[in-house]
C-alpha positions, 0 to 999 in steps of 0.5 A: 636430485634424479631427473634434474639436469645440471645447469649448462649441461650439453644436450646432443640432438644430432651426431655426425662423423667427419673423416679428415675434416669432411662430413661423411655421415649422420649417426644415430648412436655412438658407444665406446667413447672411453679413456681408461688407465691401466693399474700397475700393482707394485708389491713391496716388502716391509721390514717386518716381512709383511707385503704391501700392494701399492696401485700406481697409474699405468698407460692410458688406453682407449676402447673400440668406438662403435658408430651406428646409423640407418642403412642408406645408399651411402657406401663410405663405411664399406669403402673405408673398410675395404681400404684397410685391406689394400692400404693400411696406412691410408686407412688410418684417418682423423675421425671426429664425432660431432655433437649437434644441438637443436639448431644444428650447431656444434656443441662439442666434438670427440676426435679419434686419433689414427682411427681405422675400421675393424668391423662392419656389421649390418643389423635388423635383417629379419623378415617381418621384424619391422626393425630399421636396417642399420649398419655399425662400424667398429673403430680402433684408434690411438686415442681420444681428444675432446674439443675444449671449445664449444662452437655455439654462442651458449658454449662460448658463454660457458667458457668465457663468462656471460659478461665477456660474451655480451661485451664481444657481441655488443662490440661486433654489432656496433662494428657491423652497423658502423660498416653498414653505415659506411657502405650506405653513406650514412 
């Protein structure tokens, strides 16, 4: 049914970028997280002289990823872009796009393997337009890996099942209260 959300579907309320495990930016939009497979057409001739075209899966390829954020005094995008011209090997980094829920907890993440910036663009630079100034960084990469685990408790419930999560939480609460009892001499 249109407009209905699938139960357990993830909602993203925030996006952040981590480079080599360090948070460097909050993002407003990410586009281009795609994985595509090339199609190989194999032409075969039949005994009766007819040709049959079979389509086979080819290499996986990933598109460019575009990161957008409001323009701030943070120049990490510019520094990374400059690094490509001076030290290409060091400019290839592990870039992770983290999706956050309303409480700021990690919902899921997409890791870009050996990412490096190919283009930095500033938009909204028009007198009287009232548009916010934004910067867009276009990344090239060798592949996308999606995190298989969720970090929030509700994500853990989806992975393990609610009964298992309740059991783990009950165990942890009992352990914490027992430790608290030992510390206070109860």
